[in-house]
N, C-alpha and C positions, 0 to 999 in steps of 0.2 A: 249361267245355262241354266233353262226350266226341262227337268226333267218328266219323262211319259209315268203315267199314274202306276205303270209297271215296275218303272226302275225305280219309283220311291215304296212301291210297297215290298221290295227287294229289301231296300236301307234300312224300311222299320220291319221286319219280319216281318209282314205280314199276307206275303205273297201265297196263294194256293197251289200253284203249280209253277215252282221255280224253273224246270226243266222246260218251260214257256215261254221262259227270257233270258237265262244263263244258259253258256255253252257258245256253241257255232249255230247261227243265224244266217238268212241272208235277206239285205236289205236293198232296193233297186237290183236284183240279180247279184249283188257285191256280197261276198264273203264278211259277216264281222263275228268277233268274241266277244262275248260277256263276261267279267268275271267279278266276283263278289271276296275279296279276300281283305279282309276289314285292316289287318293290322300290316300289310304289305306298303312299301315305301315306289315300288315300283313293279309292274307286271309286262313280261316279253311272250311273245308266242313264238313256240319253235315247229315248223312242221319237219314231216321227212324228209322233205327237199332239201333243206339246209335253211330254208327261208326263218329270220326271224324280225318280227314285228311288233313295235313297240305299242303299248295300248294304254291310251290317255286316261287319268283319272276321269271321271265323270261327275264323283262326288266326294267328300271327303271323310265320308264313311269305309269307303274301300271299296269303292265301284268303278272297275275300271271299264273299260270298251272301244272299242275300233276295229277299223280293217282290216282281212291280214291276207297274204300274198297266196293261199291255196285254200279251196273251198272244200277239203275233207276233211274228214272227223279224227284223222292221225295225228296231234299235236301234241304237244305239251307244253306246260308254264314255267318261264324262269321268274322267279318271284325274289324281290329284296325285302328282306327284314330287318330293319336298322344295317349292320355290318356283315351280314351273311345273305348269299345270295344260294337259293337252292332250286332244284327242278324238282316238280310234281304233276303228277297228273290228274288233268281237271275231270273231276266227277260229274259233271255236265256234259259231258264229250258221249259220256255211255248211256242210252237208252233204259227208263226206267224199267227195274225187274219184276215190281211188280203187277200182276193184272187185273182187271176191271173186278173180277172176282174177290182176290186178295183185299183187294182196298174195299170191297161191301163187306167181306167178314171182318175187316179190321174194324171198320166204323160199329 
């Protein structure tokens, strides 16, 4: 499978705006979640309605992406690391908290 330039930039750690790629996005009006968890063997998305969507691994480095049942930002991730399964928040489902002024001042 050929990855998009944005996906390659995520995997290589050089994407300038990972919020623009990771998390919930819409492709052809269908909700898609993209997650980068390098040590995860499996990732699922759980939404508030109880739907569970398994995300296929699209890169061996730990990039997972796939369609989900609901298109709202209220979801959690369930990831398997070895024999352990954990539920966690997807940091990219929350909007960035730094304003343009904050970014300017940090630069």
